Gaussian input, Z-matrix of N, CA and C with variables (Angstrom, degrees):
# hf/3-21g

backbone

0 1
 N
 C     1     B1
 C     2     B2     1     A1
 N     3     B3     2     A2     1     D1
 C     4     B4     3     A3     2     D2
 C     5     B5     4     A4     3     D3
 N     6     B6     5     A5     4     D4
 C     7     B7     6     A6     5     D5
 C     8     B8     7     A7     6     D6
 N     9     B9     8     A8     7     D7
 C    10    B10     9     A9     8     D8
 C    11    B11    10    A10     9     D9
 N    12    B12    11    A11    10    D10
 C    13    B13    12    A12    11    D11
 C    14    B14    13    A13    12    D12
 N    15    B15    14    A14    13    D13
 C    16    B16    15    A15    14    D14
 C    17    B17    16    A16    15    D15
 N    18    B18    17    A17    16    D16
 C    19    B19    18    A18    17    D17
 C    20    B20    19    A19    18    D18
 N    21    B21    20    A20    19    D19
 C    22    B22    21    A21    20    D20
 C    23    B23    22    A22    21    D21
 N    24    B24    23    A23    22    D22
 C    25    B25    24    A24    23    D23
 C    26    B26    25    A25    24    D24
 N    27    B27    26    A26    25    D25
 C    28    B28    27    A27    26    D26
 C    29    B29    28    A28    27    D27
 N    30    B30    29    A29    28    D28
 C    31    B31    30    A30    29    D29
 C    32    B32    31    A31    30    D30
 N    33    B33    32    A32    31    D31
 C    34    B34    33    A33    32    D32
 C    35    B35    34    A34    33    D33
 N    36    B36    35    A35    34    D34
 C    37    B37    36    A36    35    D35
 C    38    B38    37    A37    36    D36
 N    39    B39    38    A38    37    D37
 C    40    B40    39    A39    38    D38
 C    41    B41    40    A40    39    D39
 N    42    B42    41    A41    40    D40
 C    43    B43    42    A42    41    D41
 C    44    B44    43    A43    42    D42
 N    45    B45    44    A44    43    D43
 C    46    B46    45    A45    44    D44
 C    47    B47    46    A46    45    D45
 N    48    B48    47    A47    46    D46
 C    49    B49    48    A48    47    D47
 C    50    B50    49    A49    48    D48
 N    51    B51    50    A50    49    D49
 C    52    B52    51    A51    50    D50
 C    53    B53    52    A52    51    D51
 N    54    B54    53    A53    52    D52
 C    55    B55    54    A54    53    D53
 C    56    B56    55    A55    54    D54
 N    57    B57    56    A56    55    D55
 C    58    B58    57    A57    56    D56
 C    59    B59    58    A58    57    D57
 N    60    B60    59    A59    58    D58
 C    61    B61    60    A60    59    D59
 C    62    B62    61    A61    60    D60
 N    63    B63    62    A62    61    D61
 C    64    B64    63    A63    62    D62
 C    65    B65    64    A64    63    D63
 N    66    B66    65    A65    64    D64
 C    67    B67    66    A66    65    D65
 C    68    B68    67    A67    66    D66
 N    69    B69    68    A68    67    D67
 C    70    B70    69    A69    68    D68
 C    71    B71    70    A70    69    D69
 N    72    B72    71    A71    70    D70
 C    73    B73    72    A72    71    D71
 C    74    B74    73    A73    72    D72
 N    75    B75    74    A74    73    D73
 C    76    B76    75    A75    74    D74
 C    77    B77    76    A76    75    D75
 N    78    B78    77    A77    76    D76
 C    79    B79    78    A78    77    D77
 C    80    B80    79    A79    78    D78
 N    81    B81    80    A80    79    D79
 C    82    B82    81    A81    80    D80
 C    83    B83    82    A82    81    D81
 N    84    B84    83    A83    82    D82
 C    85    B85    84    A84    83    D83
 C    86    B86    85    A85    84    D84
 N    87    B87    86    A86    85    D85
 C    88    B88    87    A87    86    D86
 C    89    B89    88    A88    87    D87
 N    90    B90    89    A89    88    D88
 C    91    B91    90    A90    89    D89
 C    92    B92    91    A91    90    D90
 N    93    B93    92    A92    91    D91
 C    94    B94    93    A93    92    D92
 C    95    B95    94    A94    93    D93
 N    96    B96    95    A95    94    D94
 C    97    B97    96    A96    95    D95
 C    98    B98    97    A97    96    D96
 N    99    B99    98    A98    97    D97
 C   100   B100    99    A99    98    D98
 C   101   B101   100   A100    99    D99
 N   102   B102   101   A101   100   D100
 C   103   B103   102   A102   101   D101
 C   104   B104   103   A103   102   D102
 N   105   B105   104   A104   103   D103
 C   106   B106   105   A105   104   D104
 C   107   B107   106   A106   105   D105
 N   108   B108   107   A107   106   D106
 C   109   B109   108   A108   107   D107
 C   110   B110   109   A109   108   D108
 N   111   B111   110   A110   109   D109
 C   112   B112   111   A111   110   D110
 C   113   B113   112   A112   111   D111
 N   114   B114   113   A113   112   D112
 C   115   B115   114   A114   113   D113
 C   116   B116   115   A115   114   D114
 N   117   B117   116   A116   115   D115
 C   118   B118   117   A117   116   D116
 C   119   B119   118   A118   117   D117
 N   120   B120   119   A119   118   D118
 C   121   B121   120   A120   119   D119
 C   122   B122   121   A121   120   D120
 N   123   B123   122   A122   121   D121
 C   124   B124   123   A123   122   D122
 C   125   B125   124   A124   123   D123
 N   126   B126   125   A125   124   D124
 C   127   B127   126   A126   125   D125
 C   128   B128   127   A127   126   D126
 N   129   B129   128   A128   127   D127
 C   130   B130   129   A129   128   D128
 C   131   B131   130   A130   129   D129
 N   132   B132   131   A131   130   D130
 C   133   B133   132   A132   131   D131
 C   134   B134   133   A133   132   D132
 N   135   B135   134   A134   133   D133
 C   136   B136   135   A135   134   D134
 C   137   B137   136   A136   135   D135
 N   138   B138   137   A137   136   D136
 C   139   B139   138   A138   137   D137
 C   140   B140   139   A139   138   D138
 N   141   B141   140   A140   139   D139
 C   142   B142   141   A141   140   D140
 C   143   B143   142   A142   141   D141
 N   144   B144   143   A143   142   D142
 C   145   B145   144   A144   143   D143
 C   146   B146   145   A145   144   D144
 N   147   B147   146   A146   145   D145
 C   148   B148   147   A147   146   D146
 C   149   B149   148   A148   147   D147
 N   150   B150   149   A149   148   D148
 C   151   B151   150   A150   149   D149
 C   152   B152   151   A151   150   D150
 N   153   B153   152   A152   151   D151
 C   154   B154   153   A153   152   D152
 C   155   B155   154   A154   153   D153
 N   156   B156   155   A155   154   D154
 C   157   B157   156   A156   155   D155
 C   158   B158   157   A157   156   D156
 N   159   B159   158   A158   157   D157
 C   160   B160   159   A159   158   D158
 C   161   B161   160   A160   159   D159
 N   162   B162   161   A161   160   D160
 C   163   B163   162   A162   161   D161
 C   164   B164   163   A163   162   D162
 N   165   B165   164   A164   163   D163
 C   166   B166   165   A165   164   D164
 C   167   B167   166   A166   165   D165
 N   168   B168   167   A167   166   D166
 C   169   B169   168   A168   167   D167
 C   170   B170   169   A169   168   D168
 N   171   B171   170   A170   169   D169
 C   172   B172   171   A171   170   D170
 C   173   B173   172   A172   171   D171
 N   174   B174   173   A173   172   D172
 C   175   B175   174   A174   173   D173
 C   176   B176   175   A175   174   D174
 N   177   B177   176   A176   175   D175
 C   178   B178   177   A177   176   D176
 C   179   B179   178   A178   177   D177
 N   180   B180   179   A179   178   D178
 C   181   B181   180   A180   179   D179
 C   182   B182   181   A181   180   D180
 N   183   B183   182   A182   181   D181
 C   184   B184   183   A183   182   D182
 C   185   B185   184   A184   183   D183
 N   186   B186   185   A185   184   D184
 C   187   B187   186   A186   185   D185
 C   188   B188   187   A187   186   D186
 N   189   B189   188   A188   187   D187
 C   190   B190   189   A189   188   D188
 C   191   B191   190   A190   189   D189
 N   192   B192   191   A191   190   D190
 C   193   B193   192   A192   191   D191
 C   194   B194   193   A193   192   D192
 N   195   B195   194   A194   193   D193
 C   196   B196   195   A195   194   D194
 C   197   B197   196   A196   195   D195
 N   198   B198   197   A197   196   D196
 C   199   B199   198   A198   197   D197
 C   200   B200   199   A199   198   D198
 N   201   B201   200   A200   199   D199
 C   202   B202   201   A201   200   D200
 C   203   B203   202   A202   201   D201
 N   204   B204   203   A203   202   D202
 C   205   B205   204   A204   203   D203
 C   206   B206   205   A205   204   D204
 N   207   B207   206   A206   205   D205
 C   208   B208   207   A207   206   D206
 C   209   B209   208   A208   207   D207
 N   210   B210   209   A209   208   D208
 C   211   B211   210   A210   209   D209
 C   212   B212   211   A211   210   D210
 N   213   B213   212   A212   211   D211
 C   214   B214   213   A213   212   D212
 C   215   B215   214   A214   213   D213

   B1=1.4441
   B2=1.5263
   B3=1.3517
   B4=1.4568
   B5=1.5269
   B6=1.3139
   B7=1.4623
   B8=1.5267
   B9=1.3170
   B10=1.4701
   B11=1.5195
   B12=1.3171
   B13=1.4635
   B14=1.5295
   B15=1.3228
   B16=1.4678
   B17=1.5219
   B18=1.3192
   B19=1.4738
   B20=1.5222
   B21=1.3389
   B22=1.4609
   B23=1.5173
   B24=1.3275
   B25=1.4527
   B26=1.5246
   B27=1.3067
   B28=1.4533
   B29=1.5197
   B30=1.3130
   B31=1.4639
   B32=1.5240
   B33=1.3252
   B34=1.4573
   B35=1.5250
   B36=1.3295
   B37=1.4587
   B38=1.5225
   B39=1.3330
   B40=1.4633
   B41=1.5206
   B42=1.3267
   B43=1.4581
   B44=1.5283
   B45=1.3253
   B46=1.4563
   B47=1.5210
   B48=1.3249
   B49=1.4620
   B50=1.5233
   B51=1.3334
   B52=1.4630
   B53=1.5289
   B54=1.3274
   B55=1.4637
   B56=1.5308
   B57=1.3072
   B58=1.4600
   B59=1.5219
   B60=1.3300
   B61=1.4588
   B62=1.5283
   B63=1.3232
   B64=1.4663
   B65=1.5218
   B66=1.3174
   B67=1.4618
   B68=1.5196
   B69=1.3182
   B70=1.4632
   B71=1.5223
   B72=1.3266
   B73=1.4632
   B74=1.5176
   B75=1.3194
   B76=1.4664
   B77=1.5265
   B78=1.3164
   B79=1.4548
   B80=1.5139
   B81=1.3321
   B82=1.4620
   B83=1.5210
   B84=1.3137
   B85=1.4650
   B86=1.5250
   B87=1.3227
   B88=1.4668
   B89=1.5270
   B90=1.3182
   B91=1.4615
   B92=1.5224
   B93=1.3292
   B94=1.4551
   B95=1.5205
   B96=1.3174
   B97=1.4712
   B98=1.5269
   B99=1.3221
   B100=1.4646
   B101=1.5262
   B102=1.3216
   B103=1.4647
   B104=1.5222
   B105=1.3327
   B106=1.4618
   B107=1.5250
   B108=1.3219
   B109=1.4618
   B110=1.5278
   B111=1.3266
   B112=1.4561
   B113=1.5252
   B114=1.3274
   B115=1.4587
   B116=1.5229
   B117=1.3209
   B118=1.4670
   B119=1.5279
   B120=1.3138
   B121=1.4586
   B122=1.5184
   B123=1.3161
   B124=1.4656
   B125=1.5242
   B126=1.3285
   B127=1.4649
   B128=1.5203
   B129=1.3133
   B130=1.4569
   B131=1.5177
   B132=1.3410
   B133=1.4696
   B134=1.5228
   B135=1.3259
   B136=1.4630
   B137=1.5233
   B138=1.3170
   B139=1.4635
   B140=1.5267
   B141=1.3402
   B142=1.4673
   B143=1.5287
   B144=1.3039
   B145=1.4650
   B146=1.5206
   B147=1.3158
   B148=1.4577
   B149=1.5262
   B150=1.3145
   B151=1.4673
   B152=1.5318
   B153=1.3426
   B154=1.4666
   B155=1.5259
   B156=1.3255
   B157=1.4697
   B158=1.5226
   B159=1.3278
   B160=1.4612
   B161=1.5273
   B162=1.3275
   B163=1.4691
   B164=1.5212
   B165=1.3302
   B166=1.4700
   B167=1.5250
   B168=1.3144
   B169=1.4641
   B170=1.5286
   B171=1.3253
   B172=1.4635
   B173=1.5199
   B174=1.3349
   B175=1.4627
   B176=1.5107
   B177=1.3142
   B178=1.4633
   B179=1.5186
   B180=1.3181
   B181=1.4597
   B182=1.5329
   B183=1.3105
   B184=1.4673
   B185=1.5265
   B186=1.3384
   B187=1.4662
   B188=1.5233
   B189=1.3236
   B190=1.4653
   B191=1.5300
   B192=1.3222
   B193=1.4644
   B194=1.5268
   B195=1.3322
   B196=1.4734
   B197=1.5240
   B198=1.3297
   B199=1.4583
   B200=1.5303
   B201=1.3234
   B202=1.4643
   B203=1.5187
   B204=1.3145
   B205=1.4641
   B206=1.5306
   B207=1.3194
   B208=1.4728
   B209=1.5277
   B210=1.3324
   B211=1.4719
   B212=1.5229
   B213=1.3143
   B214=1.4685
   B215=1.4486
   A1=110.98
   A2=115.40
   A3=118.64
   A4=111.55
   A5=117.24
   A6=120.59
   A7=110.73
   A8=116.82
   A9=120.24
   A10=110.76
   A11=116.92
   A12=120.32
   A13=110.22
   A14=116.99
   A15=120.51
   A16=111.45
   A17=117.69
   A18=120.31
   A19=112.19
   A20=117.68
   A21=120.53
   A22=112.01
   A23=116.69
   A24=121.37
   A25=112.61
   A26=117.61
   A27=122.53
   A28=109.54
   A29=116.44
   A30=121.86
   A31=107.25
   A32=116.29
   A33=120.60
   A34=113.39
   A35=117.80
   A36=120.71
   A37=110.19
   A38=114.40
   A39=119.34
   A40=111.17
   A41=117.54
   A42=120.62
   A43=110.62
   A44=116.74
   A45=120.50
   A46=110.72
   A47=116.81
   A48=120.74
   A49=110.62
   A50=117.29
   A51=120.18
   A52=111.22
   A53=117.83
   A54=120.02
   A55=111.18
   A56=116.43
   A57=120.30
   A58=110.49
   A59=117.16
   A60=120.80
   A61=110.37
   A62=117.11
   A63=120.12
   A64=110.60
   A65=116.77
   A66=120.52
   A67=112.14
   A68=116.75
   A69=120.25
   A70=111.13
   A71=116.41
   A72=120.32
   A73=112.56
   A74=116.80
   A75=120.06
   A76=110.14
   A77=116.45
   A78=120.35
   A79=112.43
   A80=116.66
   A81=120.13
   A82=111.32
   A83=117.23
   A84=119.82
   A85=110.39
   A86=116.70
   A87=119.96
   A88=110.75
   A89=116.55
   A90=119.97
   A91=110.68
   A92=116.75
   A93=120.45
   A94=112.62
   A95=116.83
   A96=120.40
   A97=109.92
   A98=116.28
   A99=119.32
   A100=111.08
   A101=116.41
   A102=119.35
   A103=111.13
   A104=116.60
   A105=119.12
   A106=111.44
   A107=117.09
   A108=119.83
   A109=111.30
   A110=116.79
   A111=120.39
   A112=112.52
   A113=116.19
   A114=121.51
   A115=109.45
   A116=117.69
   A117=118.83
   A118=110.60
   A119=114.81
   A120=119.24
   A121=111.63
   A122=113.73
   A123=120.60
   A124=111.38
   A125=118.10
   A126=121.00
   A127=112.72
   A128=117.15
   A129=120.69
   A130=112.62
   A131=115.30
   A132=118.64
   A133=111.41
   A134=117.49
   A135=120.01
   A136=111.44
   A137=116.59
   A138=119.49
   A139=111.03
   A140=116.30
   A141=120.17
   A142=110.29
   A143=116.64
   A144=121.17
   A145=111.91
   A146=117.04
   A147=120.30
   A148=113.10
   A149=117.70
   A150=120.12
   A151=112.25
   A152=120.26
   A153=118.82
   A154=113.78
   A155=117.28
   A156=119.59
   A157=109.80
   A158=116.85
   A159=120.13
   A160=110.93
   A161=117.17
   A162=120.42
   A163=110.53
   A164=117.60
   A165=120.40
   A166=110.31
   A167=116.68
   A168=120.17
   A169=111.01
   A170=116.99
   A171=120.36
   A172=111.05
   A173=116.71
   A174=120.66
   A175=112.53
   A176=115.90
   A177=119.76
   A178=110.18
   A179=116.14
   A180=120.52
   A181=111.14
   A182=117.58
   A183=121.27
   A184=110.38
   A185=116.38
   A186=119.34
   A187=111.45
   A188=116.52
   A189=119.50
   A190=110.66
   A191=116.98
   A192=119.67
   A193=111.32
   A194=117.35
   A195=119.65
   A196=109.96
   A197=117.29
   A198=120.41
   A199=111.18
   A200=116.68
   A201=120.07
   A202=110.93
   A203=117.66
   A204=120.16
   A205=111.39
   A206=117.74
   A207=120.36
   A208=110.36
   A209=117.00
   A210=120.58
   A211=111.45
   A212=115.84
   A213=119.17
   A214=115.39
   D1=-46.07
   D2=179.66
   D3=-67.65
   D4=-31.12
   D5=178.65
   D6=-65.58
   D7=-37.30
   D8=178.59
   D9=-67.32
   D10=-38.92
   D11=178.18
   D12=-69.99
   D13=-38.89
   D14=179.72
   D15=-64.17
   D16=-32.52
   D17=178.90
   D18=-63.80
   D19=-26.20
   D20=178.11
   D21=-66.59
   D22=-27.88
   D23=-176.91
   D24=-102.48
   D25=16.71
   D26=178.84
   D27=-99.55
   D28=132.24
   D29=178.13
   D30=-83.44
   D31=117.31
   D32=-174.28
   D33=-106.00
   D34=-31.52
   D35=-174.98
   D36=-124.22
   D37=163.29
   D38=177.29
   D39=-65.80
   D40=-31.92
   D41=178.50
   D42=-61.63
   D43=-45.38
   D44=176.66
   D45=-61.74
   D46=-39.96
   D47=179.17
   D48=-62.95
   D49=-42.92
   D50=179.83
   D51=-65.84
   D52=-35.59
   D53=176.55
   D54=-64.08
   D55=-41.45
   D56=179.32
   D57=-67.91
   D58=-41.62
   D59=178.75
   D60=-64.50
   D61=-37.76
   D62=176.79
   D63=-61.73
   D64=-45.81
   D65=178.38
   D66=-61.54
   D67=-41.62
   D68=176.65
   D69=-63.38
   D70=-39.14
   D71=179.85
   D72=-66.08
   D73=-41.50
   D74=178.23
   D75=-62.97
   D76=-42.60
   D77=178.17
   D78=-65.28
   D79=-37.52
   D80=179.91
   D81=-67.30
   D82=-40.10
   D83=178.51
   D84=-66.93
   D85=-39.23
   D86=176.70
   D87=-61.55
   D88=-43.65
   D89=177.45
   D90=-63.99
   D91=-39.35
   D92=178.33
   D93=-62.80
   D94=-37.67
   D95=177.34
   D96=-63.67
   D97=-40.60
   D98=177.41
   D99=-64.66
   D100=-38.58
   D101=176.87
   D102=-61.93
   D103=-41.13
   D104=-179.65
   D105=-66.45
   D106=-31.23
   D107=177.22
   D108=-74.03
   D109=-38.91
   D110=-178.34
   D111=-75.61
   D112=-36.93
   D113=-177.10
   D114=-122.46
   D115=83.49
   D116=-179.49
   D117=-67.60
   D118=149.42
   D119=178.62
   D120=103.49
   D121=-157.08
   D122=-174.46
   D123=-67.61
   D124=-36.98
   D125=-179.63
   D126=-59.76
   D127=-44.37
   D128=178.47
   D129=-66.36
   D130=-37.65
   D131=179.02
   D132=-67.90
   D133=-36.62
   D134=177.06
   D135=-67.16
   D136=-41.74
   D137=176.86
   D138=-64.45
   D139=-38.70
   D140=176.34
   D141=-60.86
   D142=-41.97
   D143=-179.26
   D144=-65.35
   D145=-36.42
   D146=-177.23
   D147=-71.66
   D148=-27.11
   D149=-179.06
   D150=-62.42
   D151=-52.85
   D152=177.74
   D153=-67.69
   D154=-28.20
   D155=177.61
   D156=-62.46
   D157=-40.21
   D158=177.48
   D159=-63.19
   D160=-36.50
   D161=178.10
   D162=-67.99
   D163=-38.91
   D164=177.37
   D165=-60.99
   D166=-42.56
   D167=179.76
   D168=-65.93
   D169=-44.16
   D170=179.06
   D171=-66.95
   D172=-38.61
   D173=178.90
   D174=-63.28
   D175=-39.33
   D176=177.05
   D177=-61.73
   D178=-43.09
   D179=179.92
   D180=-65.59
   D181=-40.98
   D182=179.36
   D183=-63.36
   D184=-47.69
   D185=-179.81
   D186=-63.47
   D187=-39.09
   D188=178.89
   D189=-63.70
   D190=-41.42
   D191=-179.23
   D192=-67.15
   D193=-33.33
   D194=176.95
   D195=-67.30
   D196=-41.29
   D197=179.72
   D198=-65.80
   D199=-41.11
   D200=179.73
   D201=-65.43
   D202=-40.51
   D203=-178.94
   D204=-69.33
   D205=-27.76
   D206=177.90
   D207=-73.73
   D208=-33.58
   D209=-179.03
   D210=-72.94
   D211=-37.98
   D212=-171.98
   D213=-98.17

């Protein structure tokens, strides 16, 4: 029973991975906008920049894991 539920939360295709990465990116930009409002100046801009960079790193890992699971 738990295995069937766990399969719902498993990323199986690259399309699903891109949808998740898109959602993470939208959230990261929203968080970055809040950072720029809270910390005006260079500090807010640096925090804004770091938010999408984290999504790029996570997205690379997600796509790599999908490719590895398809091979094996």
